[in-house]
C-alpha positions in Angstrom: 30.2 153.2 -193.0 32.2 152.9 -189.8 33.2 156.1 -187.7 35.9 156.1 -186.0 36.9 158.8 -182.9 40.5 160.0 -184.1 43.2 158.3 -181.9 44.2 161.6 -180.2 40.4 162.1 -178.6 40.1 158.4 -177.7 43.2 158.5 -175.4 42.5 162.3 -173.9 39.0 160.5 -173.4 40.7 156.9 -171.9 43.4 159.0 -170.1 40.5 161.5 -168.8 39.2 158.8 -166.9 42.3 157.1 -165.4 43.1 160.4 -164.1 39.8 160.3 -161.8 40.5 157.0 -160.8 44.2 157.4 -160.3 43.0 159.5 -157.7 40.4 157.7 -156.2 40.7 154.9 -153.7 41.0 151.2 -154.4 42.4 149.3 -157.7 42.1 153.0 -160.7 42.9 150.3 -163.7 39.2 148.2 -162.1 37.7 151.8 -161.7 39.0 152.6 -165.4 37.2 149.3 -167.0 33.9 149.8 -164.9 33.5 152.8 -166.2 34.4 152.0 -169.6 32.5 148.7 -170.4 29.6 150.5 -168.8 29.5 153.8 -171.7 31.8 153.6 -174.2 30.3 151.8 -177.1 31.4 148.4 -179.0 33.3 150.0 -181.3 34.9 152.7 -179.0 36.1 149.8 -176.9 37.1 147.9 -179.8 38.8 150.5 -181.5 40.3 151.5 -177.8 41.9 147.1 -177.6 43.1 147.7 -181.1 44.7 150.5 -180.3 46.3 149.2 -176.8 47.3 146.1 -178.5 49.3 148.3 -181.3 51.5 149.5 -178.6 48.8 152.3 -176.9 51.1 154.7 -177.6 50.2 158.0 -175.0 48.1 156.4 -172.6 48.1 156.6 -168.8 49.2 153.3 -166.7 46.0 152.6 -165.7 44.0 152.0 -169.2 46.5 149.6 -170.3 46.3 147.9 -166.7 42.5 147.7 -167.5 42.8 146.5 -171.2 42.2 143.1 -169.8 39.0 143.4 -168.5 37.2 145.9 -170.9 34.6 144.0 -172.4 35.7 143.5 -176.4 32.8 143.8 -178.4 31.2 140.5 -179.7 32.6 139.6 -183.3 29.7 140.3 -185.8 28.4 137.7 -187.7 
């Protein structure tokens, strides 16, 4: 059984990360991508990337900007 986090929870978590990196010097979207790659498990990253592909409603712009640097999990064989 695949466990998925609610889209609302995922958006909240991603936006909290983006809000933090928006307040830091440097490229905030890079910081968002690094954090998500380091701390979100593959299923969470896959869900986030899919959500962004579907329009990313409610996501902070830094999360959208980070999408190209977030590692997609390897496809299951």
